[in-house]
C-alpha positions as CSV (number, residue, x, y, z in Angstrom):
1,M,4.5,25.5,49.3
2,P,7.9,24.2,49.6
3,R,7.8,20.2,50.8
4,R,10.2,19.6,54.0
5,P,11.9,16.5,55.1
6,F,10.1,14.7,57.9
7,P,12.3,14.6,61.1
8,D,14.1,11.2,62.0
9,S,12.6,10.8,65.4
10,G,16.5,10.3,66.9
11,Q,17.5,13.4,66.5
12,S,18.3,14.5,70.2
13,D,17.7,18.2,68.5
14,A,14.5,17.4,66.0
15,P,12.5,20.2,65.5
16,W,9.8,19.2,67.8
17,R,11.9,19.4,70.7
18,Q,12.9,23.3,69.5
19,A,10.7,26.3,70.5
20,L,7.9,26.6,68.0
21,N,7.6,30.2,66.9
22,H,3.8,29.6,66.8
23,P,1.4,32.3,68.3
24,L,-0.6,28.8,70.0
25,A,2.9,27.3,70.6
26,I,3.5,30.1,72.6
27,S,0.1,30.9,74.6
28,A,0.2,26.5,74.6
29,S,3.3,26.0,75.8
30,A,2.5,23.2,77.5
31,V,1.1,21.0,74.7
32,R,5.3,21.4,72.9
33,F,3.9,21.9,69.5
34,P,4.1,20.7,67.0
35,I,1.7,17.1,67.9
36,T,1.5,14.3,66.4
37,I,-2.0,13.5,64.6
38,C,-2.3,10.3,63.6
39,V,-5.5,8.5,60.7
40,L,-5.9,5.2,59.4
41,A,-7.2,4.7,56.2
42,Y,-9.3,2.0,54.8
43,G,-10.1,0.2,51.2
44,Q,-12.4,1.8,48.6
45,N,-13.3,5.1,50.9
46,A,-11.3,8.0,49.1
47,S,-14.1,9.9,49.7
48,L,-13.3,9.8,53.5
49,A,-9.7,10.4,53.4
50,R,-10.7,13.7,51.3
51,R,-13.0,15.2,53.7
52,F,-10.5,14.8,56.8
53,L,-7.7,15.9,54.8
54,A,-9.6,19.3,53.4
55,S,-10.9,19.7,56.3
56,L,-8.1,19.4,58.6
57,Y,-5.3,21.5,56.5
58,E,-8.5,23.8,55.8
59,H,-8.2,24.8,60.1
60,T,-5.0,23.6,61.4
61,D,-2.0,25.2,60.9
62,P,0.6,22.6,59.2
63,A,3.8,24.0,60.7
64,L,1.7,22.9,64.0
65,F,1.5,19.0,63.4
66,H,3.4,15.9,61.7
67,L,0.7,13.6,60.0
68,R,1.2,10.3,60.2
69,A,-1.5,8.1,58.0
70,G,-1.8,5.0,58.1
71,L,-3.0,3.2,54.7
72,N,-4.7,-0.3,55.2
73,E,-5.7,-1.4,51.5
74,A,-6.4,1.7,50.8
75,E,-7.3,2.3,47.3
76,P,-4.9,3.9,44.6
77,M,-7.0,7.7,45.2
78,T,-6.5,7.5,48.8
79,H,-2.3,6.7,48.3
80,A,-2.7,10.2,45.9
81,L,-4.5,12.6,47.9
82,F,-1.9,11.7,50.9
83,R,1.3,11.7,48.9
84,D,-1.0,14.9,47.0
85,C,-0.3,16.6,51.3
86,Q,2.9,15.2,51.3
87,D,4.3,16.7,48.8
88,R,2.4,19.9,49.5
89,F,2.7,20.4,53.1
90,G,6.2,17.9,53.7
91,N,4.7,17.0,57.5
92,V,2.8,13.4,55.8
93,Q,4.3,10.5,56.9
94,L,2.8,7.1,55.0
95,F,2.5,3.6,56.4
96,V,1.5,1.5,53.6
97,E,-0.1,-2.0,54.3
98,T,-1.4,-3.6,50.9
99,R,-3.3,-5.9,52.4
100,N,-5.8,-5.4,55.6
101,R,-3.5,-5.5,59.2
102,F,-6.4,-4.3,61.2
103,K,-6.2,-1.5,62.9
104,S,-4.7,-2.6,66.4
105,P,-1.5,-3.6,64.6
106,L,-1.1,-0.7,62.3
107,M,-1.9,1.4,65.1
108,R,0.9,0.0,66.7
109,R,2.9,0.3,63.6
110,M,2.3,4.2,63.4
111,F,3.1,4.8,67.4
112,Y,6.6,2.9,66.9
113,E,8.0,2.6,63.8
114,P,9.8,5.1,64.3
115,P,8.7,5.7,68.2
116,L,6.2,8.9,68.4
117,A,8.3,11.8,69.4
118,T,6.1,14.7,69.9
119,E,4.2,15.3,73.6
120,W,0.9,14.8,72.6
121,M,-0.8,13.1,70.0
122,I,-4.2,12.5,68.3
123,W,-5.9,9.7,67.3
124,C,-8.7,9.9,63.8
125,D,-10.2,7.3,62.3
126,D,-11.1,8.6,58.7
127,D,-14.6,9.0,59.2
128,T,-13.6,12.3,61.4
129,H,-13.3,15.8,60.0
130,F,-13.2,19.3,62.0
131,L,-15.4,21.8,61.4
132,K,-14.1,24.6,63.3
133,P,-10.7,26.6,62.5
134,D,-10.1,27.0,66.0
135,W,-10.5,23.1,67.6
136,L,-7.0,22.8,68.0
137,Q,-6.5,26.1,69.7
138,R,-9.8,24.8,72.3
139,L,-7.4,21.6,72.7
140,A,-4.8,23.4,73.0
141,L,-5.8,25.5,75.9
142,R,-7.6,22.8,77.5
143,I,-4.8,20.8,77.8
144,E,-2.5,24.1,78.9
145,S,-5.3,24.9,81.9
146,S,-5.4,21.4,83.5
147,P,-1.7,19.2,83.5
148,Q,-3.2,16.2,85.5
149,V,-5.3,15.2,82.1
150,T,-3.7,12.5,80.3
151,M,-6.0,11.7,77.5
152,W,-9.0,13.7,75.9
153,G,-12.3,12.9,74.1
154,M,-15.5,12.2,73.4
155,Q,-16.6,10.1,76.9
156,H,-18.2,7.2,76.8
157,A,-19.8,4.3,79.1
158,L,-20.4,0.8,77.9
159,W,-21.1,-2.1,80.5
160,Q,-19.6,-5.3,80.2
161,D,-20.2,-9.0,81.8
162,D,-18.6,-11.1,79.8
163,P,-15.8,-13.2,81.4
164,E,-13.9,-13.6,78.7
165,V,-13.5,-10.3,78.6
166,L,-12.7,-9.5,82.1
167,R,-10.3,-12.0,82.0
168,W,-8.7,-10.6,78.8
169,I,-8.2,-7.0,80.6
170,Q,-7.0,-9.0,84.3
171,T,-4.1,-10.5,82.2
172,A,-2.5,-7.2,80.6
173,A,0.9,-6.4,81.3
174,W,-1.5,-3.4,82.4
175,Y,-3.8,-4.5,85.0
176,R,-2.9,-3.2,88.5
177,G,-5.4,-5.2,90.3
178,I,-8.1,-2.3,91.1
179,P,-11.5,-3.3,91.3
180,F,-13.9,-2.7,88.4
181,L,-16.2,-0.3,88.1
182,H,-19.6,-1.1,88.7
183,G,-22.9,0.4,87.4
184,L,-26.2,0.4,85.9
185,D,-26.3,-0.6,82.4
186,L,-29.1,0.3,80.1
187,K,-31.6,-2.0,81.2
188,R,-31.0,-1.2,85.0
189,E,-29.0,-4.4,86.3
190,R,-26.2,-3.8,88.0
191,S,-23.0,-4.3,85.8
192,V,-18.8,-3.8,85.0
193,E,-18.9,-0.4,83.7
194,F,-15.8,1.0,81.6
195,R,-15.9,5.2,80.9
196,F,-13.6,5.7,77.9
197,A,-12.8,8.2,75.1
198,T,-14.5,6.9,71.9
199,G,-11.5,5.9,69.1
200,A,-12.8,7.5,66.3
201,F,-10.7,10.9,68.0
202,W,-8.7,11.2,71.0
203,A,-5.5,13.2,72.0
204,A,-3.0,11.8,74.3
205,R,0.2,12.1,75.8
206,T,2.6,10.2,74.2
207,S,5.0,8.6,77.2
208,A,1.2,8.0,78.9
209,L,1.0,5.5,75.7
210,Q,4.2,4.2,75.5
211,A,4.1,3.8,79.5
212,L,1.6,1.2,78.7
213,D,2.5,0.1,75.3
214,W,-0.2,0.5,73.5
215,P,-2.2,-0.5,71.7
216,D,-1.6,-3.9,73.6
217,P,-0.1,-5.9,71.4
218,R,-3.2,-8.6,72.0
219,L,-5.8,-6.7,70.2
220,V,-6.9,-6.9,66.5
221,Q,-9.7,-4.8,65.0
222,A,-12.1,-3.3,67.3
223,N,-12.7,-2.5,71.5
224,E,-9.8,-0.9,72.2
225,D,-11.3,2.3,72.7
226,F,-12.8,1.3,75.9
227,L,-10.2,-1.0,77.0
228,L,-7.9,1.9,76.7
229,G,-10.1,4.0,79.2
230,E,-9.5,0.7,81.2
231,A,-5.7,0.9,81.1
232,L,-5.5,4.3,81.8
233,R,-8.3,4.0,84.9
234,Q,-5.8,0.9,86.3
235,N,-2.6,2.9,86.0
236,G,-4.6,6.5,87.9
237,M,-4.3,8.4,84.8
238,S,-7.1,10.7,83.8
239,L,-10.1,11.0,80.7
240,A,-11.5,14.2,80.5
241,E,-14.2,15.5,77.7
242,F,-13.5,17.5,74.7
243,H,-14.9,17.5,71.6
244,Y,-15.1,21.0,70.2
245,G,-15.4,21.5,66.2
246,L,-15.4,18.1,65.1
247,S,-17.4,14.9,63.2
248,I,-17.2,11.8,64.3
249,N,-18.3,8.3,63.4
250,D,-20.8,9.1,60.3
251,A,-19.1,6.0,58.5
252,P,-20.0,2.7,58.9
253,R,-18.0,0.0,60.1
254,R,-15.5,-0.6,57.1
255,N,-14.7,-3.9,57.8
256,N,-17.7,-6.6,59.9
257,S,-15.9,-9.3,59.3
258,A,-13.3,-8.8,61.0
259,R,-12.2,-10.5,64.8
260,E,-12.6,-8.5,67.6
261,V,-9.6,-9.4,70.1
262,L,-7.4,-12.4,69.6
263,S,-8.0,-15.6,72.4
264,L,-6.5,-15.8,75.2
265,T,-3.4,-17.9,75.1
């Protein structure tokens, strides 16, 4: 397939602002295809990148998405895999870091340099992969039928009473003063409860992420998923369940020594 240039998000007549002549785009017009899919690849894990790309392009029409790939101190084979897809399909933009920038700072770069310009975006970790050819069709139909939903993903609950974490939330620009939820943790003890979509795969309205200025600039490596869930709740944005046709979180964490959240100043 001939390579197509990656579109300039600053153009008002960019291709994703025009009607896409594709059956799924027509039947799920609220999605406003194409979408943007973001994935972050790390270090010596080319096998995960290969699996992600093979499953994505096997089960998803390239006309329906733009791929933004963060290569975070990734090995040469990982670079080669993504560049091959860039050459074959023309819908890949690379964000290369020669040293480990950590997840959330590189996520910010991927979201804002240049800013995402599609109606919806999907985030994937590199150990996410797709199992069903209709995964995107199922997601699109969920979006079409539930316009009130801001974010889709595999929902989890976490209980957290660390005063430092709670104070971190209360000093966030997106915090609106809504009282924390409380529930019973796994020990049946009362605790602050957070509900969120696991960070390995989620789909969200781009406008919501931009309104929240997400990811929070103070974040470094982990915990961004439950904090995003709380940011959504604080701003009256809803989360719903979706995990059809995909597999996530089957590889160990890639950097166990990384800081979790920057200290408050």
